[in-house]
C-alpha positions as CSV (number, residue, x, y, z in Angstrom):
1,M,-131.0,120.1,-60.4
2,G,-133.9,118.2,-58.6
3,A,-134.0,117.3,-55.0
4,T,-133.1,113.7,-55.7
5,L,-130.0,114.5,-57.7
6,R,-128.9,117.0,-55.0
7,A,-129.4,114.3,-52.4
8,V,-127.3,111.9,-54.4
9,R,-124.5,114.5,-54.9
10,A,-124.5,115.3,-51.2
11,L,-124.2,111.6,-50.4
12,V,-121.4,111.1,-52.9
13,L,-119.5,114.1,-51.4
14,L,-120.0,112.7,-47.9
15,S,-118.9,109.3,-49.1
16,G,-115.8,110.9,-50.7
17,F,-114.6,111.9,-47.2
18,H,-114.7,108.2,-46.1
19,L,-113.1,107.0,-49.3
20,L,-110.3,109.5,-48.9
21,S,-109.8,108.3,-45.3
22,L,-109.8,104.6,-46.4
23,G,-107.3,105.5,-49.1
24,L,-105.0,107.1,-46.6
25,L,-105.3,104.2,-44.2
26,A,-104.5,101.8,-47.1
27,L,-101.4,103.9,-48.0
28,L,-100.2,103.9,-44.4
29,G,-100.8,100.1,-44.3
30,A,-98.8,99.6,-47.5
31,I,-95.9,101.8,-46.2
32,D,-95.9,99.7,-43.0
33,W,-95.8,96.4,-44.9
34,V,-92.9,97.6,-47.0
35,V,-91.0,98.8,-43.9
36,W,-91.7,95.6,-42.1
37,L,-90.2,93.6,-44.9
38,W,-87.2,95.6,-45.8
39,A,-86.3,98.2,-43.2
40,P,-83.9,97.6,-40.3
41,A,-85.5,97.0,-36.9
42,A,-84.8,100.4,-35.4
43,I,-86.3,102.3,-38.4
44,R,-89.1,99.7,-38.6
45,L,-90.4,100.5,-35.1
46,K,-90.2,104.2,-35.6
47,I,-92.1,104.2,-38.9
48,L,-94.8,101.9,-37.4
49,F,-95.2,104.2,-34.4
50,V,-95.6,107.3,-36.7
51,S,-98.0,105.4,-38.9
52,A,-100.2,104.5,-35.9
53,L,-100.2,108.1,-34.7
54,L,-101.5,109.3,-38.1
55,A,-104.0,106.4,-38.4
56,V,-105.7,107.0,-35.1
57,P,-107.3,110.4,-35.9
58,V,-108.3,109.2,-39.3
59,V,-110.2,106.2,-37.9
60,R,-111.8,108.4,-35.2
61,G,-112.8,111.0,-37.8
62,M,-114.5,108.3,-39.9
63,F,-116.7,107.2,-37.0
64,M,-117.7,110.6,-35.8
65,L,-120.9,110.4,-37.7
66,R,-122.9,112.8,-35.5
67,T,-122.6,116.5,-36.2
68,P,-122.2,118.7,-33.1
69,P,-125.5,119.7,-31.5
70,D,-126.7,123.1,-32.7
71,D,-126.9,126.0,-30.4
72,E,-130.3,126.9,-29.0
73,P,-132.4,128.7,-31.7
74,G,-131.8,132.5,-31.3
75,G,-134.2,135.4,-31.4
76,V,-137.6,135.9,-29.9
77,L,-140.2,133.2,-30.5
78,V,-143.5,134.7,-31.4
79,T,-146.8,132.8,-31.6
80,E,-149.9,133.6,-33.7
81,A,-151.4,135.3,-30.7
82,D,-148.3,137.5,-30.4
83,E,-148.1,138.5,-34.1
84,P,-151.3,137.5,-36.0
85,R,-150.6,139.6,-39.1
86,L,-147.1,138.3,-39.5
87,W,-148.3,134.7,-39.1
88,A,-151.2,135.2,-41.5
89,A,-148.8,136.6,-44.2
90,V,-146.4,133.7,-43.8
91,R,-149.2,131.1,-44.0
92,E,-150.6,132.7,-47.1
93,L,-147.2,132.9,-48.8
94,A,-146.5,129.2,-47.9
95,R,-149.7,128.2,-49.6
96,E,-148.8,130.2,-52.7
97,V,-145.3,128.8,-52.8
98,G,-146.7,125.3,-52.3
99,T,-145.0,124.2,-49.1
100,R,-145.7,123.6,-45.4
101,A,-145.6,126.7,-43.3
102,P,-142.8,127.0,-40.6
103,D,-143.6,125.7,-37.1
104,E,-141.8,128.6,-35.5
105,I,-141.2,132.3,-36.3
106,R,-138.4,134.0,-34.5
107,L,-137.5,137.7,-34.5
108,T,-133.8,138.5,-34.6
109,A,-131.4,141.5,-34.5
110,E,-130.0,141.0,-38.0
111,V,-130.5,142.6,-41.4
112,N,-131.5,139.2,-42.7
113,A,-134.1,136.5,-43.0
114,A,-133.4,132.8,-43.0
115,V,-135.0,129.4,-42.7
116,S,-133.9,126.1,-41.1
117,E,-135.3,122.6,-40.7
118,D,-134.3,119.9,-38.2
119,A,-134.5,117.1,-40.8
120,R,-133.8,113.5,-39.8
121,F,-132.5,110.3,-41.4
122,L,-130.3,112.1,-44.0
123,G,-133.1,114.5,-44.9
124,I,-135.6,111.9,-45.7
125,V,-137.9,112.9,-42.9
126,G,-138.7,116.5,-42.3
127,G,-138.5,118.2,-38.9
128,V,-139.2,121.4,-37.1
129,R,-139.2,124.3,-39.5
130,R,-138.1,127.8,-38.2
131,L,-138.3,131.1,-40.0
132,Y,-136.0,133.9,-38.7
133,V,-137.0,137.5,-39.4
134,G,-134.5,140.3,-38.7
135,L,-136.2,143.4,-37.3
136,P,-133.5,145.8,-38.7
137,L,-134.4,144.4,-42.1
138,L,-138.0,145.3,-41.6
139,T,-137.2,148.9,-40.8
140,G,-135.9,149.4,-44.3
141,L,-138.5,147.4,-46.3
142,D,-142.1,148.0,-47.3
143,E,-144.7,145.3,-47.0
144,A,-144.2,144.3,-50.7
145,G,-140.5,143.9,-50.1
146,L,-141.1,141.9,-47.0
147,R,-143.5,139.6,-48.9
148,A,-140.7,139.1,-51.5
149,V,-138.1,138.2,-48.8
150,L,-140.5,135.8,-47.0
151,A,-141.5,134.1,-50.3
152,H,-137.7,133.7,-51.1
153,E,-137.1,132.0,-47.8
154,L,-140.2,129.7,-48.1
155,G,-139.0,128.9,-51.6
156,H,-136.0,127.1,-49.9
157,Y,-138.5,124.9,-48.2
158,A,-140.4,124.1,-51.4
159,N,-137.1,123.1,-53.1
160,S,-136.1,120.9,-50.2
161,D,-133.0,123.0,-49.7
162,T,-133.2,122.9,-45.9
163,R,-133.8,119.2,-45.7
164,L,-130.6,118.4,-47.6
165,S,-128.5,121.0,-45.7
166,G,-128.0,118.4,-42.9
167,L,-126.0,116.1,-45.3
168,T,-123.9,119.0,-46.5
169,V,-123.2,120.3,-43.1
170,R,-122.2,116.8,-41.9
171,G,-119.6,116.5,-44.6
172,R,-118.3,120.0,-43.9
173,V,-118.0,119.3,-40.2
174,Q,-116.2,116.0,-40.6
175,V,-113.6,117.5,-43.0
176,T,-113.1,120.5,-40.8
177,R,-112.7,118.3,-37.7
178,M,-109.9,116.3,-39.4
179,I,-108.1,119.5,-40.5
180,E,-108.3,120.9,-37.0
181,V,-107.1,117.7,-35.4
182,F,-104.0,117.4,-37.6
183,H,-103.1,121.1,-37.3
184,A,-103.5,120.9,-33.5
185,K,-101.3,117.8,-33.3
186,A,-98.7,119.6,-35.5
187,A,-98.8,122.7,-33.3
188,H,-98.5,120.5,-30.1
189,K,-95.4,118.8,-31.6
190,V,-93.8,122.1,-32.5
191,A,-94.5,123.6,-29.1
192,K,-93.0,120.5,-27.4
193,E,-89.9,120.6,-29.5
194,R,-89.5,124.3,-29.0
195,A,-89.7,123.9,-25.2
196,R,-87.1,121.1,-25.4
197,Q,-84.7,123.2,-27.4
198,E,-85.2,126.2,-25.1
199,R,-84.4,124.1,-22.0
200,K,-81.3,122.8,-23.7
201,A,-80.3,126.4,-24.6
202,E,-80.7,127.5,-21.0
203,K,-78.4,124.7,-19.8
204,R,-75.8,125.8,-22.4
205,V,-76.0,129.4,-21.2
206,A,-75.7,128.3,-17.6
207,R,-72.4,126.5,-18.5
208,G,-71.1,129.7,-20.1
209,R,-71.6,128.4,-23.7
210,K,-73.4,130.1,-26.5
211,A,-77.0,128.9,-27.0
212,K,-78.1,127.6,-30.3
213,E,-81.0,129.3,-32.1
214,V,-84.3,127.4,-31.7
215,D,-85.2,125.7,-35.0
216,T,-88.5,123.7,-35.4
217,T,-88.3,123.4,-39.2
218,G,-89.7,120.1,-40.2
219,V,-91.3,119.3,-36.9
220,G,-94.8,118.1,-37.3
221,V,-94.5,117.9,-41.1
222,T,-96.4,114.6,-41.3
223,Y,-99.4,116.0,-39.4
224,R,-99.3,119.1,-41.6
225,T,-99.2,116.9,-44.8
226,M,-102.3,115.0,-43.6
227,A,-104.0,118.4,-42.9
228,K,-103.1,119.6,-46.5
229,I,-104.7,116.5,-48.0
230,Y,-108.0,117.0,-46.1
231,T,-107.8,120.7,-46.9
232,A,-107.7,120.0,-50.6
233,Y,-110.7,117.8,-50.3
234,G,-112.4,120.4,-48.2
235,R,-111.9,123.0,-50.9
236,L,-113.4,120.6,-53.5
237,Y,-116.3,120.0,-51.1
238,L,-117.0,123.7,-50.6
239,R,-116.8,124.5,-54.3
240,A,-119.3,121.7,-55.1
241,T,-121.8,122.5,-52.4
242,H,-121.6,126.3,-52.7
243,S,-122.2,126.1,-56.5
244,G,-125.4,124.3,-55.6
245,A,-126.2,126.8,-53.0
246,R,-125.9,129.7,-55.5
247,R,-128.3,127.9,-57.8
248,Q,-130.7,127.4,-54.9
249,E,-130.7,131.2,-54.2
250,L,-131.5,132.0,-57.8
251,A,-134.4,129.5,-57.8
252,A,-135.7,131.0,-54.6
253,D,-135.5,134.5,-56.2
254,L,-137.8,133.2,-59.0
255,A,-140.3,131.9,-56.5
256,A,-140.3,135.3,-54.8
257,A,-140.8,137.1,-58.1
258,R,-143.7,134.8,-59.0
259,I,-145.5,135.3,-55.6
260,A,-144.6,138.9,-54.6
261,G,-144.1,140.4,-58.0
262,R,-141.1,141.1,-60.2
263,D,-140.5,144.8,-59.2
264,A,-141.1,144.2,-55.5
265,T,-138.5,141.4,-55.5
266,A,-136.0,143.4,-57.5
267,R,-136.5,146.4,-55.2
268,A,-135.9,144.2,-52.1
269,L,-132.8,142.6,-53.5
270,R,-131.4,146.1,-54.3
271,S,-132.3,147.4,-50.9
272,I,-130.8,144.7,-48.7
273,P,-127.0,145.4,-49.4
274,A,-127.6,149.2,-48.8
275,L,-129.6,148.4,-45.6
276,D,-126.9,146.1,-44.3
277,A,-124.2,148.8,-44.9
278,A,-126.4,151.4,-43.3
279,N,-127.1,149.2,-40.2
280,D,-123.3,148.6,-39.8
281,H,-122.7,152.3,-39.8
282,Y,-125.6,152.9,-37.4
283,V,-124.4,150.3,-34.9
284,S,-120.8,151.6,-34.8
285,S,-121.6,155.3,-35.0
286,Y,-124.8,155.6,-33.0
287,A,-126.0,152.6,-31.1
288,A,-122.5,151.7,-29.8
289,L,-121.3,155.4,-29.5
290,G,-121.5,155.3,-25.7
291,T,-120.9,151.7,-24.8
292,E,-117.3,152.4,-23.9
293,F,-118.7,154.7,-21.2
294,G,-121.6,152.5,-20.1
295,L,-124.3,154.3,-22.1
296,L,-127.0,152.9,-24.4
297,P,-129.9,154.5,-26.3
298,P,-133.5,153.9,-24.9
299,R,-134.9,150.4,-24.8
300,G,-136.0,149.3,-28.2
301,E,-133.7,151.7,-30.0
302,V,-130.5,149.7,-30.0
303,F,-131.7,147.8,-33.1
304,G,-134.7,150.0,-33.9
305,G,-133.0,153.3,-34.0
306,V,-131.6,152.6,-37.5
307,R,-135.0,153.8,-38.9
308,H,-134.0,157.4,-38.0
309,L,-130.9,157.1,-40.0
310,L,-132.7,155.6,-43.0
311,A,-135.3,158.4,-42.9
312,A,-132.6,161.1,-42.8
313,R,-130.4,159.5,-45.5
314,A,-133.1,158.3,-47.9
315,E,-131.5,159.8,-51.0
316,E,-128.1,158.4,-50.2
317,L,-129.5,154.9,-49.6
318,S,-131.5,155.2,-52.8
319,A,-128.3,155.9,-54.7
320,M,-126.6,153.0,-53.0
321,S,-129.4,150.7,-54.1
322,E,-128.9,151.7,-57.7
323,E,-125.2,151.0,-57.6
324,L,-124.9,147.4,-56.7
325,P,-121.4,145.9,-56.3
326,D,-120.6,143.5,-59.2
327,A,-117.7,141.7,-57.7
328,P,-116.7,138.5,-59.6
329,V,-118.1,135.4,-58.0
330,S,-115.8,133.2,-56.0
331,P,-116.1,129.4,-56.1
332,Y,-116.5,129.5,-52.3
333,D,-119.4,132.1,-52.3
334,S,-122.7,130.7,-51.1
335,H,-124.7,133.5,-52.7
336,P,-124.5,134.9,-56.3
337,P,-123.5,138.6,-56.6
338,A,-126.4,140.9,-55.8
339,A,-126.1,142.5,-59.3
340,E,-126.6,139.2,-61.0
341,R,-129.6,138.3,-58.9
342,V,-131.2,141.7,-59.6
343,A,-130.5,141.5,-63.3
344,R,-132.1,138.0,-63.5
345,V,-135.3,139.2,-61.7
346,E,-135.5,142.4,-63.7
347,A,-135.2,140.5,-67.0
348,L,-138.5,138.6,-66.2
349,P,-141.6,139.7,-68.1
350,D,-143.5,142.6,-66.7
351,D,-146.3,141.3,-64.4
352,G,-148.2,144.6,-64.1
353,R,-147.7,144.7,-60.3
354,A,-145.4,147.7,-60.0
355,A,-148.0,150.1,-58.7
356,E,-149.4,147.9,-55.9
357,P,-149.8,150.0,-52.7
358,S,-147.6,149.0,-49.8
359,G,-147.0,150.3,-46.3
360,P,-143.9,149.9,-44.0
361,A,-142.9,146.4,-43.2
362,L,-142.8,147.1,-39.5
363,A,-146.6,147.6,-39.6
364,V,-147.1,143.8,-39.8
365,L,-146.0,143.6,-36.2
366,S,-148.6,144.2,-33.4
367,S,-146.3,146.5,-31.5
368,P,-142.9,147.2,-33.3
369,Q,-141.5,148.9,-30.2
370,D,-142.3,146.0,-27.9
371,A,-140.8,143.6,-30.4
372,L,-137.6,145.6,-30.7
373,A,-137.3,145.7,-26.9
374,A,-137.8,142.0,-26.6
375,V,-135.1,141.3,-29.2
376,E,-132.7,143.5,-27.3
377,D,-133.4,141.6,-24.1
378,V,-132.2,138.3,-25.7
379,S,-129.5,139.7,-28.0
380,L,-127.5,142.0,-25.7
381,T,-125.0,140.7,-23.1
382,P,-126.0,141.0,-19.4
383,E,-123.3,143.7,-19.1
384,A,-124.9,145.8,-21.9
385,L,-128.4,145.4,-20.4
386,R,-127.2,146.9,-17.2
387,M,-125.9,150.1,-18.9
388,R,-127.5,153.5,-18.3
389,R,-130.1,154.4,-20.9
390,L,-130.3,157.9,-22.3
391,D,-132.5,159.6,-24.9
392,W,-130.6,160.1,-28.2
393,P,-129.7,163.9,-27.7
394,D,-128.4,163.2,-24.2
395,L,-126.6,160.1,-25.3
396,V,-124.7,161.8,-28.1
397,H,-123.8,164.8,-25.8
398,E,-122.5,162.6,-22.9
399,A,-120.7,160.1,-25.1
400,M,-119.0,162.7,-27.2
401,S,-118.1,164.8,-24.1
402,A,-116.5,161.7,-22.6
403,R,-114.5,161.2,-25.7
404,V,-113.2,164.8,-25.5
405,A,-112.3,164.2,-21.9
406,Q,-110.5,161.0,-22.9
407,G,-108.4,163.1,-25.4
408,T,-107.0,165.2,-22.6
409,E,-105.3,162.3,-20.8
410,E,-102.0,162.4,-22.5
411,L,-101.4,166.1,-21.9
412,R,-102.7,165.8,-18.3
413,A,-100.2,163.0,-17.7
414,A,-97.3,165.0,-19.2
415,A,-98.3,167.9,-17.0
416,G,-98.3,165.7,-13.9
417,G,-102.0,165.5,-13.7
418,A,-102.5,169.3,-13.5
419,A,-105.8,170.8,-14.4
420,L,-106.0,173.4,-17.2
421,P,-105.5,176.5,-15.0
422,A,-102.4,175.0,-13.4
423,L,-101.1,173.9,-16.8
424,L,-101.5,177.5,-18.1
425,D,-99.6,178.8,-15.0
426,A,-96.8,176.3,-15.8
427,I,-96.7,177.5,-19.4
428,D,-96.4,181.1,-18.2
429,A,-93.5,180.0,-16.0
430,G,-91.7,178.7,-19.1
431,S,-92.4,175.0,-18.9
432,L,-94.3,174.5,-22.2
433,W,-91.6,172.7,-24.1
434,E,-90.5,170.7,-21.1
435,I,-94.1,169.4,-20.8
436,A,-94.3,168.8,-24.6
437,G,-91.2,166.7,-24.3
438,R,-93.1,164.2,-22.1
439,L,-95.8,163.6,-24.6
440,P,-95.7,160.3,-26.6
441,K,-93.7,160.7,-29.8
442,S,-92.4,158.7,-32.7
443,D,-88.8,157.5,-33.1
444,E,-88.1,160.3,-35.5
445,A,-89.5,162.9,-33.1
446,S,-87.5,161.5,-30.3
447,A,-84.3,161.9,-32.2
448,A,-85.0,165.5,-33.2
449,T,-83.6,168.4,-31.2
450,G,-84.0,172.2,-31.1
451,R,-86.4,173.8,-33.5
452,A,-87.2,170.5,-35.2
453,A,-88.2,168.9,-31.9
454,R,-90.6,171.8,-31.3
455,E,-92.2,171.4,-34.7
456,F,-92.7,167.7,-34.0
457,A,-94.3,168.4,-30.6
458,R,-96.5,171.4,-31.6
459,P,-99.4,169.4,-33.2
460,G,-99.8,167.0,-30.3
461,L,-99.5,169.9,-27.8
462,R,-102.1,171.9,-29.7
463,R,-104.4,168.8,-29.9
464,G,-104.2,168.2,-26.2
465,L,-104.8,171.9,-25.3
466,S,-107.8,172.0,-27.6
467,A,-109.3,168.9,-25.9
468,L,-108.7,170.5,-22.4
469,A,-110.3,173.8,-23.5
470,T,-113.2,172.1,-25.2
471,D,-113.7,169.9,-22.1
472,E,-113.8,173.0,-19.9
473,L,-116.4,174.6,-22.1
474,L,-118.5,171.4,-22.1
475,R,-118.3,171.1,-18.3
476,S,-119.3,174.7,-17.8
477,G,-122.3,174.3,-20.1
478,R,-121.1,176.8,-22.7
479,A,-120.7,174.1,-25.4
480,H,-122.8,171.1,-26.3
481,W,-122.9,168.3,-28.8
482,E,-125.8,168.0,-31.1
483,L,-127.2,164.8,-32.6
484,S,-127.4,164.6,-36.4
485,W,-128.8,161.6,-38.3
486,S,-127.6,162.9,-41.6
487,G,-123.9,163.3,-40.5
488,P,-121.5,163.3,-37.6
489,A,-122.4,164.9,-34.3
490,T,-121.8,168.7,-34.2
491,L,-120.0,170.6,-31.5
492,H,-121.8,173.9,-30.8
493,L,-119.7,176.6,-29.2
494,P,-120.7,180.2,-28.2
495,D,-120.8,182.7,-31.0
496,G,-117.3,183.5,-32.2
497,A,-115.8,181.0,-29.8
498,A,-114.5,178.6,-32.6
499,A,-112.4,181.3,-34.2
500,A,-111.3,182.7,-30.9
501,L,-110.3,179.2,-29.6
502,S,-108.2,178.5,-32.7
503,A,-106.4,181.9,-32.3
504,A,-105.9,181.3,-28.6
505,L,-104.4,177.8,-29.2
506,D,-102.0,179.3,-31.8
507,A,-100.9,181.8,-29.2
508,V,-100.3,179.3,-26.5
509,T,-98.3,177.0,-28.7
510,A,-96.2,179.8,-30.3
511,D,-92.4,179.9,-29.8
512,L,-93.2,182.7,-27.2
513,P,-96.3,181.3,-25.6
514,D,-99.1,183.7,-24.6
515,T,-101.9,182.2,-22.4
516,A,-103.9,185.4,-22.1
517,P,-106.3,184.8,-25.0
518,L,-107.1,181.2,-23.8
519,R,-107.6,182.4,-20.3
520,A,-110.0,185.1,-21.5
521,L,-112.0,182.7,-23.6
522,L,-112.4,180.2,-20.7
523,A,-113.2,182.8,-18.1
524,P,-116.8,182.8,-16.8
525,A,-119.1,185.2,-18.6
526,A,-119.3,187.6,-15.6
527,A,-115.6,187.9,-15.4
528,R,-115.3,188.6,-19.1
């Protein structure tokens, strides 16, 4: 579908919103006319009042022609002086695609690249063009893959996708506004009625009478009905616009394959879902590992450290790239499934460009580390920027040690805040199962007695004692956590200590507790 037809479709869909609103106003007017002619005066006034309440938001929504102002563009703005190689590559690709180069390039913290355009007058007049390039994306691509991604984004400019997005967004915003307004009015009416009934119930109780159950069934039904009507149109709107968006993505893929090469484009399309999953895992398991305790990795590593994970798990990521998810497309998806996109590109004729040499994509930046640090500065919250920075090995050790200490809190509380030596003394004095009884427990465990109660309590007791013993070993320097990019962090204990600790915990939590093995294990080396 050409740009002209897409513009006509966007205008028709936008006009449909206004036609729907006019139809609803006409329906309300017809109901008012019938009521005025035939209904009794008391009912007439009530219906007219409700009709006016419903008509006001409809009229206001029709005249809210301006979309809300966009947020300030995110990311770090880089000039040609800052990143000459990146700008040169983008300008060259824009010429090959046959479109005007962007006016701005911004580096972001996402596994993504995107374009936008501040078009005016319903997309007739172009505006400022911005290209957003995610640095985590660059960490997992080579230069050929980066060229394919950039050519894809510039293809959206060539197809006028960004110019016409303003029309699409305007219609989506107006429909969403109407739905939100009617739902808010319905919720307000329900809350008001609930409060009225609760006050009435309180008065009945004060007079010694039984309070009636609060029932708001049917309250706000007219507002919810109006919301359902606009929701139905909103679904139609999304289905129509997103089907067009999926076609635009496929057209941009073809532009990328023509400019950057078939194999480089297919390889990039395969890599991006795996990179996205790897980055999510990296952020949750590495970058954010110590945020709960006020710790962050070195500056530039919060978003850049994912490259260590990618290097250590290259084979795993390669396998993920080969097994693309092939979920059925939803009418509301803005992008086709990755498997479909890759299959379409790989079905193109061989262009003989498979063996072209290509270095890492990050190499297009003048100073990748400085760029990563700058993106951190604008992406992290002020609270995060004030956190203590540690090298990766120290960060993993301190964060994991803090988690172990956190795991001791329940047993410490049950023991009245006692440290491990005092707790062992209490166990020797016969207080083990009394302390275990104060630990949090399920309803089933709470109802158990005798032997069953002990069996319910034993796992939690053992878990807490294990955390206390491990915490003691970590604090004394006889244990430490080791960073691993290929798997979870590893706890290193002295030789033979792991088996000895397990046996000592079994002894402490036995029916006849024996604390001697655990005391011996935790005793300083000189004492042992």
